[in-house]
MARLOKE-317270 format. One line per 8 residues: number of its first residue (from 1); their letters; for each residue x, y, z of C-alpha. Coordinates in steps of 0.25 Angstrom, whole numbers, plus 5000, padded with zeros to 4 digits. Layout:
<tornus>
NUM = A = X,Y,Z  ...
</tornus>
This chain:
<tornus>
1 = MKRINDYF = 5317,5528,5783  5315,5535,5770  5327,5536,5761  5332,5548,5753  5328,5548,5739  5339,5543,5730  5337,5554,5720  5343,5564,5730
9 = TSNASATN = 5354,5555,5736  5359,5551,5722  5361,5565,5718  5372,5568,5728  5385,5566,5720  5399,5570,5721  5401,5583,5713  5412,5594,5712
17 = AKKNCTQF = 5413,5601,5726  5416,5614,5719  5403,5613,5712  5395,5605,5722  5402,5607,5735  5390,5610,5743  5381,5598,5738  5373,5592,5749
25 = DAVENINS = 5365,5579,5750  5350,5578,5750  5342,5573,5761  5328,5568,5759  5317,5567,5770  5322,5558,5780  5311,5551,5789  5312,5550,5803
33 = APSGSCNF = 5321,5539,5809  5315,5528,5817  5312,5530,5832  5324,5531,5841  5333,5537,5830  5340,5550,5831  5335,5563,5825  5346,5569,5816
41 = ELTTVTTE = 5348,5584,5812  5354,5584,5798  5364,5594,5795  5371,5597,5782  5383,5589,5778  5394,5597,5771  5405,5591,5763  5415,5595,5773
49 = KVFSKEPL = 5408,5588,5785  5408,5575,5777  5423,5575,5774  5427,5581,5788  5420,5569,5795  5412,5578,5804  5398,5574,5809  5388,5574,5798
57 = FSTDSYEL = 5376,5574,5807  5374,5579,5821  5363,5574,5830  5358,5577,5844  5362,5564,5849  5375,5561,5843  5385,5565,5832  5387,5555,5821
65 = QLQDADCV = 5402,5556,5816  5404,5550,5802  5418,5547,5797  5416,5550,5782  5405,5550,5771  5408,5535,5769  5404,5532,5783  5390,5538,5780
73 = TKKTREND = 5388,5530,5768  5392,5517,5776  5383,5520,5788  5371,5522,5779  5373,5508,5773  5373,5500,5786  5362,5495,5794  5350,5500,5786
81 = SSVDDHDN = 5340,5492,5794  5345,5497,5808  5336,5506,5816  5346,5512,5826  5350,5526,5827  5363,5525,5819  5356,5518,5807  5345,5529,5807
89 = YSDITSNL = 5356,5539,5806  5363,5531,5795  5350,5530,5787  5349,5545,5787  5363,5547,5783  5362,5537,5772  5352,5546,5765  5362,5558,5764
97 = DYTNTSSD = 5371,5560,5753  5385,5566,5755  5392,5575,5746  5404,5567,5741  5414,5579,5740  5429,5576,5738  5440,5584,5744  5443,5589,5731
105 = DIDDCESE = 5430,5594,5729  5430,5602,5742  5444,5608,5738  5437,5613,5725  5427,5621,5733  5430,5635,5735  5430,5634,5750  5425,5624,5760
113 = DAIYEASD = 5417,5635,5766  5408,5635,5753  5405,5620,5757  5400,5624,5771  5393,5637,5765  5386,5629,5755  5382,5618,5764  5376,5626,5775
121 = ITSVPTSS = 5362,5621,5776  5354,5622,5789  5351,5608,5795  5337,5604,5795  5330,5601,5808  5325,5587,5811  5314,5580,5818  5311,5566,5823
129 = QSVKTVKQ = 5301,5564,5811  5309,5568,5799  5321,5576,5794  5318,5587,5784  5326,5584,5771  5336,5594,5765  5340,5593,5751  5354,5598,5751
137 = VPGPNDIS = 5359,5602,5738  5371,5610,5732  5371,5625,5730  5373,5637,5738  5366,5640,5751  5357,5652,5745  5349,5642,5736  5339,5632,5739
145 = QTLDDGPK = 5344,5621,5749  5331,5612,5749  5320,5609,5739  5310,5617,5748  5318,5630,5746  5315,5631,5731  5324,5638,5721  5331,5650,5727
153 = QPRLVCYP = 5329,5662,5718  5334,5675,5724  5330,5687,5715  5340,5698,5717  5341,5712,5712  5355,5709,5706  5362,5696,5705  5377,5695,5705
161 = KTKFGKRM = 5383,5697,5691  5394,5689,5684  5402,5693,5672  5401,5685,5660  5410,5690,5649  5407,5705,5649  5394,5705,5655  5389,5703,5669
169 = RHFSSKWF = 5378,5693,5671  5369,5689,5683  5358,5680,5687  5344,5684,5684  5332,5682,5693  5323,5681,5680  5329,5667,5679  5321,5663,5691
177 = DSYNWLEY = 5308,5665,5683  5312,5656,5672  5319,5645,5680  5311,5642,5693  5322,5632,5697  5333,5642,5697  5339,5647,5710  5350,5657,5712
185 = SIIDNSDF = 5362,5657,5722  5366,5671,5727  5378,5665,5733  5383,5658,5721  5377,5668,5711  5372,5655,5703  5360,5648,5698  5355,5634,5703
193 = CFPCRFFA = 5344,5625,5699  5335,5621,5711  5329,5608,5706  5342,5603,5701  5349,5605,5714  5339,5597,5721  5335,5586,5711  5346,5585,5700
201 = KNKDKPIF = 5351,5571,5700  5363,5573,5691  5371,5585,5697  5382,5584,5687  5379,5598,5682  5379,5606,5695  5378,5620,5689  5364,5622,5693
209 = ISVGFKNW = 5365,5612,5705  5377,5616,5713  5386,5625,5705  5377,5636,5701  5375,5642,5687  5381,5656,5685  5382,5658,5670  5373,5669,5669
217 = KNALDQNS = 5377,5672,5655  5372,5659,5649  5360,5657,5660  5349,5658,5649  5356,5652,5637  5348,5641,5630  5359,5630,5632  5365,5634,5645
225 = GLRKHNNS = 5361,5640,5659  5347,5640,5665  5340,5636,5652  5349,5623,5650  5347,5619,5664  5332,5621,5664  5331,5612,5652  5341,5601,5657
233 = EEHMISNT = 5335,5587,5660  5341,5587,5673  5335,5600,5678  5321,5596,5672  5322,5583,5680  5326,5591,5693  5315,5602,5690  5304,5591,5688
241 = MWISYLDM = 5308,5585,5702  5308,5598,5709  5294,5601,5703  5289,5587,5707  5295,5590,5721  5287,5602,5723  5275,5595,5718  5277,5584,5728
249 = EKLGNLSV = 5280,5594,5739  5266,5600,5736  5260,5587,5738  5267,5584,5751  5276,5573,5745  5290,5575,5746  5295,5561,5742  5307,5562,5733
257 = ASLIDEGH = 5304,5549,5727  5290,5555,5723  5297,5567,5718  5307,5560,5709  5296,5551,5704  5287,5562,5700  5299,5569,5693  5302,5557,5686
265 = KKLVLENQ = 5288,5555,5681  5287,5569,5676  5300,5567,5668  5295,5554,5662  5282,5561,5658  5290,5572,5651  5299,5562,5644  5287,5554,5640
273 = NYVKMIGR = 5279,5566,5634  5292,5570,5627  5293,5556,5620  5278,5556,5617  5279,5569,5610  5291,5564,5601  5282,5552,5598  5270,5560,5594
281 = TLLYTAIQ = 5279,5568,5585  5284,5555,5578  5270,5550,5577  5265,5563,5570  5276,5563,5560  5273,5548,5557  5258,5550,5556  5260,5562,5547
289 = GIAQRGDN = 5270,5555,5539  5281,5565,5540  5296,5563,5542  5302,5564,5556  5316,5568,5553  5323,5578,5544  5336,5579,5537  5343,5586,5548
297 = EEESCANR = 5338,5585,5563  5350,5593,5569  5346,5605,5578  5352,5615,5568  5343,5610,5557  5331,5619,5554  5322,5607,5551  5325,5595,5559
305 = GNFIELLN = 5313,5586,5554  5299,5584,5557  5301,5577,5570  5311,5586,5576  5303,5598,5572  5290,5593,5577  5297,5591,5591  5303,5605,5591
313 = LIGDISDE = 5288,5610,5588  5283,5602,5600  5294,5608,5608  5290,5622,5604  5276,5618,5609  5279,5610,5621  5290,5615,5631  5290,5602,5638
321 = FKSKSKTL = 5294,5594,5626  5304,5605,5622  5311,5605,5636  5311,5589,5636  5317,5589,5622  5329,5598,5626  5332,5591,5640  5333,5577,5634
329 = PNNAKYTS = 5346,5572,5630  5348,5571,5615  5349,5556,5615  5335,5555,5622  5326,5565,5614  5319,5554,5607  5320,5561,5594  5331,5553,5586
337 = PQIQNEMF = 5327,5546,5573  5329,5533,5580  5320,5536,5591  5309,5541,5581  5310,5528,5573  5309,5520,5586  5297,5528,5591  5290,5525,5577
345 = SIFNKMIR = 5293,5511,5579  5287,5511,5592  5274,5518,5587  5274,5508,5575  5274,5496,5585  5263,5502,5593  5254,5505,5581  5257,5491,5575
353 = NKIIDELQ = 5254,5485,5589  5241,5492,5589  5238,5487,5575  5241,5473,5578  5232,5474,5590  5221,5479,5581  5223,5468,5571  5222,5458,5583
361 = KCQYFSII = 5208,5463,5586  5202,5464,5572  5197,5451,5565  5202,5455,5551  5212,5463,5543  5216,5465,5529  5230,5469,5523  5234,5479,5513
369 = VDETKDIT = 5247,5478,5506  5255,5487,5495  5269,5489,5492  5278,5500,5487  5293,5504,5485  5300,5512,5495  5311,5522,5492  5321,5511,5492
377 = KVEQLSVI = 5313,5503,5481  5309,5492,5491  5295,5487,5491  5287,5490,5504  5275,5482,5507  5265,5490,5515  5255,5483,5523  5242,5488,5529
385 = LRYYLDGI = 5232,5480,5538  5217,5484,5538  5207,5480,5548  5194,5484,5555  5194,5486,5570  5184,5494,5579  5177,5501,5568  5190,5506,5561
393 = IYERFMGF = 5197,5501,5549  5212,5501,5550  5223,5500,5539  5236,5498,5547  5250,5499,5541  5258,5488,5545  5271,5492,5538  5280,5491,5526
401 = RAAQSLTA = 5287,5478,5522  5299,5478,5512  5296,5469,5501  5309,5463,5495  5301,5454,5486  5288,5457,5479  5283,5443,5476  5269,5440,5481
409 = SSLFQYIK = 5274,5430,5491  5284,5440,5497  5274,5451,5498  5264,5441,5505  5275,5437,5515  5278,5452,5518  5264,5454,5521  5263,5442,5531
417 = EILSVHNV = 5276,5447,5538  5270,5460,5541  5257,5454,5546  5266,5444,5554  5274,5455,5561  5262,5462,5566  5255,5449,5571  5244,5450,5561
425 = DILKCVAQ = 5236,5438,5558  5235,5436,5543  5223,5427,5544  5215,5439,5548  5217,5446,5535  5204,5447,5526  5209,5455,5514  5222,5460,5507
433 = TYDGASVM = 5223,5472,5498  5234,5475,5488  5236,5483,5475  5234,5476,5462  5249,5471,5460  5249,5457,5455  5259,5453,5466  5248,5457,5476
441 = SGKNNGVQ = 5235,5454,5469  5239,5441,5462  5228,5431,5462  5237,5419,5463  5251,5424,5468  5249,5438,5473  5250,5442,5487  5235,5442,5489
449 = ALFRQEVS = 5234,5427,5484  5245,5423,5494  5238,5430,5505  5225,5423,5502  5232,5410,5502  5236,5412,5517  5223,5421,5521  5212,5416,5512
457 = QAIYVHCY = 5202,5427,5517  5211,5439,5513  5205,5444,5501  5213,5452,5491  5208,5467,5488  5214,5474,5476  5216,5489,5481  5204,5497,5477
465 = NHRLNLVI = 5212,5509,5475  5221,5503,5466  5210,5497,5458  5203,5511,5457  5216,5517,5452  5218,5506,5442  5204,5510,5436  5208,5525,5435
473 = SDVCKNIP = 5222,5521,5429  5216,5512,5419  5206,5523,5414  5217,5533,5413  5226,5523,5404  5216,5516,5396  5206,5526,5390  5214,5535,5380
481 = TVKMFFDI = 5206,5548,5382  5208,5546,5397  5223,5543,5396  5225,5555,5387  5218,5564,5397  5227,5559,5409  5239,5560,5401  5236,5575,5398
489 = VENLYVFV = 5234,5577,5413  5247,5571,5416  5254,5579,5406  5248,5592,5411  5253,5588,5425  5267,5586,5420  5267,5599,5412  5262,5607,5424
497 = SGSAIHSK = 5272,5600,5434  5284,5607,5428  5290,5618,5437  5288,5630,5428  5274,5626,5423  5269,5622,5437  5273,5636,5442  5265,5643,5431
505 = FMEIQTIM = 5254,5634,5434  5253,5638,5448  5255,5652,5445  5243,5652,5435  5234,5645,5446  5238,5656,5456  5234,5667,5446  5221,5659,5443
513 = KYRPAVEL = 5219,5658,5459  5219,5643,5460  5219,5640,5474  5225,5630,5477  5234,5628,5465  5231,5616,5457  5243,5606,5455  5241,5596,5444
521 = KKICLTRW = 5242,5581,5448  5250,5570,5442  5243,5557,5437  5247,5544,5443  5240,5532,5439  5245,5524,5451  5241,5535,5461  5227,5534,5466
529 = TAQVFACL = 5218,5546,5462  5230,5553,5455  5221,5555,5442  5210,5562,5449  5219,5572,5456  5226,5575,5443  5213,5577,5436  5207,5586,5447
537 = ALKKGLSP = 5219,5595,5448  5219,5597,5433  5205,5600,5433  5207,5611,5443  5219,5617,5437  5215,5616,5422  5213,5631,5421  5227,5635,5426
545 = LLVLLNKL = 5233,5624,5418  5227,5629,5405  5231,5643,5408  5245,5637,5410  5246,5630,5397  5241,5642,5389  5251,5651,5396  5263,5641,5393
553 = IFEKGDRA = 5259,5640,5378  5263,5655,5376  5276,5654,5384  5289,5650,5377  5294,5637,5382  5294,5622,5380  5281,5621,5388  5273,5629,5377
561 = AESKGLLH = 5270,5617,5368  5267,5607,5379  5257,5617,5385  5250,5619,5372  5249,5604,5370  5243,5602,5384  5234,5613,5382  5229,5607,5369
569 = LIDFDFVF = 5226,5594,5377  5217,5601,5387  5204,5601,5379  5190,5597,5382  5192,5582,5382  5203,5584,5392  5194,5593,5401  5183,5583,5400
577 = NLIMFCDI = 5192,5571,5404  5197,5579,5416  5183,5582,5421  5179,5567,5419  5191,5561,5426  5190,5571,5438  5176,5566,5440  5179,5551,5438
585 = LQTLKTTS = 5192,5551,5446  5186,5559,5457  5175,5548,5459  5186,5537,5459  5194,5545,5469  5183,5545,5479  5183,5530,5479  5198,5529,5479
593 = DYLQNVKA = 5199,5538,5491  5189,5529,5499  5197,5517,5495  5210,5523,5501  5203,5525,5515  5205,5516,5526  5190,5515,5529  5188,5510,5515
601 = EMAESLVL = 5181,5496,5515  5178,5486,5504  5163,5487,5504  5163,5502,5503  5173,5502,5492  5166,5492,5484  5153,5500,5485  5161,5513,5481
609 = ISSIITTF = 5167,5506,5469  5154,5501,5465  5148,5515,5466  5159,5521,5457  5157,5511,5446  5142,5515,5447  5145,5530,5446  5154,5528,5434
617 = KTMRTDET = 5143,5520,5427  5133,5531,5430  5142,5541,5424  5144,5533,5412  5129,5531,5409  5126,5546,5411  5118,5551,5399  5125,5562,5391
625 = ENNNSNFN = 5112,5570,5390  5111,5571,5405  5117,5584,5409  5119,5579,5423  5127,5567,5418  5142,5566,5423  5147,5567,5409  5139,5580,5406
633 = KMYIEAIN = 5144,5586,5419  5159,5583,5415  5157,5588,5401  5151,5601,5405  5162,5603,5416  5172,5601,5405  5166,5611,5396  5166,5621,5407
641 = ICKENNIS = 5180,5619,5410  5184,5620,5396  5176,5634,5395  5184,5639,5407  5197,5636,5401  5195,5639,5386  5196,5624,5382  5188,5622,5369
649 = IPSEHSKK = 5175,5614,5370  5172,5605,5359  5158,5606,5352  5149,5594,5350  5147,5599,5335  5162,5602,5332  5168,5594,5321  5176,5583,5325
657 = KRTKKVPE = 5191,5585,5322  5197,5575,5313  5208,5567,5319  5221,5565,5313  5225,5551,5308  5238,5544,5306  5243,5544,5292  5242,5530,5285
665 = KFKQYIFT = 5257,5529,5283  5259,5531,5298  5249,5521,5303  5258,5509,5302  5267,5516,5312  5257,5520,5323  5251,5509,5332  5239,5516,5339
673 = ENSSLETN = 5225,5513,5341  5221,5526,5335  5225,5530,5321  5224,5545,5324  5235,5555,5327  5228,5562,5338  5218,5558,5349  5204,5560,5347
681 = RVSSKNGL = 5198,5571,5356  5184,5568,5361  5178,5582,5364  5163,5580,5361  5153,5577,5373  5149,5564,5367  5163,5560,5363  5168,5563,5377
689 = RQHVYIPA = 5158,5554,5383  5160,5543,5374  5175,5543,5373  5179,5548,5386  5169,5548,5397  5162,5534,5395  5175,5527,5392  5182,5532,5405
697 = LDYIIKEL = 5170,5528,5413  5168,5514,5407  5183,5511,5409  5182,5516,5424  5169,5508,5426  5176,5495,5420  5188,5496,5428  5181,5499,5441
705 = EARFTDNY = 5172,5486,5439  5184,5478,5435  5193,5482,5446  5182,5483,5458  5172,5473,5455  5178,5461,5462  5175,5447,5457  5180,5442,5471
713 = CVLSSISY = 5167,5439,5478  5173,5442,5492  5176,5457,5488  5163,5459,5481  5155,5454,5493  5161,5465,5502  5152,5476,5496  5140,5469,5501
721 = LHPQNEKF = 5144,5473,5516  5142,5487,5512  5129,5494,5516  5127,5501,5503  5127,5488,5495  5114,5484,5489  5116,5470,5494  5122,5474,5508
729 = LSYEHLKP = 5124,5462,5517  5120,5452,5506  5124,5438,5511  5126,5432,5498  5135,5443,5494  5143,5443,5507  5144,5428,5507  5157,5427,5499
737 = LAVHYNLD = 5164,5437,5508  5159,5429,5521  5163,5416,5515  5177,5421,5512  5179,5426,5526  5173,5413,5532  5162,5420,5539  5150,5412,5545
745 = LENLRAEL = 5140,5413,5533  5127,5409,5541  5129,5419,5552  5133,5430,5541  5120,5427,5533  5112,5428,5546  5119,5441,5550  5117,5448,5536
753 = QILPTTIK = 5102,5445,5537  5099,5453,5549  5110,5463,5547  5103,5473,5538  5091,5474,5548  5101,5476,5559  5107,5488,5551  5094,5494,5548
761 = KYQIQNIN = 5090,5494,5563  5104,5499,5567  5103,5511,5558  5089,5514,5563  5093,5513,5578  5106,5522,5574  5100,5533,5565  5114,5539,5563
769 = VKVNNLVN = 5121,5526,5559  5120,5521,5545  5126,5508,5540  5132,5513,5527  5145,5506,5526  5153,5494,5531  5159,5502,5543  5145,5505,5548
777 = LIELLEKY = 5141,5490,5546  5152,5485,5554  5149,5495,5565  5135,5490,5566  5140,5475,5565  5150,5478,5577  5138,5482,5585  5131,5469,5582
785 = KLAFIETY = 5143,5461,5580  5138,5448,5588  5126,5448,5578  5134,5450,5565  5147,5443,5567  5149,5438,5553  5144,5451,5547  5154,5459,5556
793 = KLATIVIT = 5165,5450,5552  5162,5452,5537  5161,5467,5538  5174,5468,5546  5181,5460,5535  5175,5468,5524  5180,5481,5530  5194,5476,5533
801 = VPVSSAAC = 5195,5473,5518  5204,5484,5512  5200,5491,5499  5213,5498,5496  5228,5498,5498  5229,5513,5500  5234,5511,5515  5247,5505,5509
809 = ERTFSYSL = 5248,5516,5499  5248,5526,5510  5260,5519,5516  5268,5520,5503  5272,5535,5505  5280,5530,5517  5286,5518,5510  5295,5528,5501
817 = YNIPSIDD = 5304,5529,5513  5312,5518,5518  5315,5521,5533  5314,5512,5545  5303,5520,5553  5294,5522,5541  5286,5509,5544  5284,5514,5558
825 = RLVMSVKG = 5280,5528,5554  5270,5523,5544  5263,5514,5553  5259,5527,5561  5257,5536,5548  5247,5526,5541  5240,5523,5554  5238,5538,5557
833 = KPPSSIPL = 5240,5535,5571  5238,5548,5580  5249,5550,5590  5238,5549,5601  5235,5535,5598  5249,5530,5600  5253,5528,5615  5266,5536,5615
841 = EKIMENDK = 5269,5530,5629  5272,5517,5622  5285,5523,5617  5293,5520,5630  5288,5506,5630  5294,5503,5617  5307,5512,5619  5316,5506,5630
849 = RANHYWPP = 5325,5518,5629  5315,5528,5633  5314,5522,5647  5321,5534,5654  5309,5542,5649  5298,5532,5654  5295,5526,5667  5297,5511,5667
</tornus>
């Protein structure tokens, strides 16, 4: 025989009779008894009948006299397996709940008649097949008594009025339109909640279940009355079950177990969507690199921080999210700082596991390391792993490691610890890239030397971006005319940066209709491309700057003399240097930008550096007579700018100004290379070429060749795998690289002989495909991997070798903060992982406390 679902039977509990003196027990569908059993006609059981010991049930064949309610319970527990008539009857009664009402409770009721009146329910006819279930619930007689009745919503012309203060208030039928669960009792002049009366598991709050709501004054308040009940979690659960019941009834399945199961699944889905939205919000803040929390997250605060404000914005868009957020208790909203950090930790673990899986699949990887100080002055070691997998180059951040010691052996030990924690096989490392610090790059005792003692194949690469920046810095410091030029640029920046001067500078640009306004840039020798941005900004804002200086000369103040001095320094020589370095530094910036890219690879970088050296050599050998030469173009542009800004242009035939010399009596006190009291200003065309243009190019070319022409034969061999190299795929030039990585030389020689022909035929067959770089070559080799195994290995190794430590530099902006979750956040930020790529369902697998939100 089918048992009554525990959900209904467990809900019957002892309550105050004054509030719930008419509560009845629920009876589910009861299947027919075995053959030979009696048919019963169930009548309603009042509280009085139980305690007066009158018959609880009447049948056609006999009357069963129960001594008390305890007797009923005792009988239901005996002889469960018996099939006689008495046991069949006991099986039925065991599924009925009786209202445990004490005598005190009865005395508290207004009258005993109220009990009989409220419990007057017509008995349900029975048949030999089944007994129709009647879900008897508390409440007056004029509202719904069964689930099939639905909410009783009488629409009257006038409802009874109740005095609240000085005003008479009453129920409004318009509330039925806003709350479909609402039902109204004319007898009690009170509201009830239909789904809560039938489905509420916790009936400790009986206002809308048995007592009735009558406070018409506060009925529509935000935090009380109908609105508060509508947003309560208990009501939402009951309402979900009611909706599921209606859906199941349409399908012809009235199983209470199925009904509860569907309601539970819907609730679980709502909770999962809620936590997923929180997870997506945290991912957004992490990937964008913005702070989660504000200074004050109290509800009274106007700005509660990025995380809370984003959730509020989502709530304005999604009613489901907003409703869920309001109904959840404060200790289960998943928005606390601790939960945020734990979610970050879970995301971090998920991403790191994915990285580890990728590293297990790839054959080789390289390591990039750099260090910097955080806000607490503690050195932080940033570790990046670079590898090639499935046609994509990855540079993955593995975390920070506090470096208590900065010796080479200690730093190497820290690196090994990070690799060990993530189960990375150090023997698969093929290259290591650091900056030029001696502790890292030392040939005998540096980190790279210690690394190679353990992994001999891990060649050391000095960061190409650092090399390029050293070239620019040396030019700026070691050529006198160039050094003076950049000193003037820096002085102009400092002068204009003053508050009062800067506002005037912006005002002049507004009058001259400069859109957007130009901001002068500071020169920083250690920051890549800082010089080029400073020169480009000054070139663009030169005209308003000259207007500003001329205006300040005639104003009374301490800035007049300084303005006059700076204005005097902006002459034709300065303008020519400005144009020249804008051109030269712009060329170098193109290379620097490429080297910072994740897709930058060694073969392409070597070709690019070689092309720059060739370009500068061509610029140097240009004939002056050639009007299209680079120097002539710069000179003509300088003349045009000087004409526009009323700067005097020196004549080729003008008499050279005599320079003032140091008197003989002071020479013994002055220790300088030049005995002149003033710097020689070179303004003639030939003088600018011989003393400014040529020396600057010569120094740049010399530094580039010295810093990028590697004598290490392994690195120099890499460029011969680039299709643009004249000796592309030359075995003799690639042999040192193959020997270093222990490749099969005989197979490699054979593969390199037929590979050029294969490439040509491949390009003929695929018209739109051109093998122009190393990535294209690897894509082709992957298609013919079985035929070119050694060449594919060699190409994969080369593309894995990093050319720059820029990936570590990008993590340094986060290392300024010393907070526990920064490492977890940075893993997502550096990866740039879109939220859709992280399975947010995994949160509940890692957070055991969330089990009440997720099915087991």
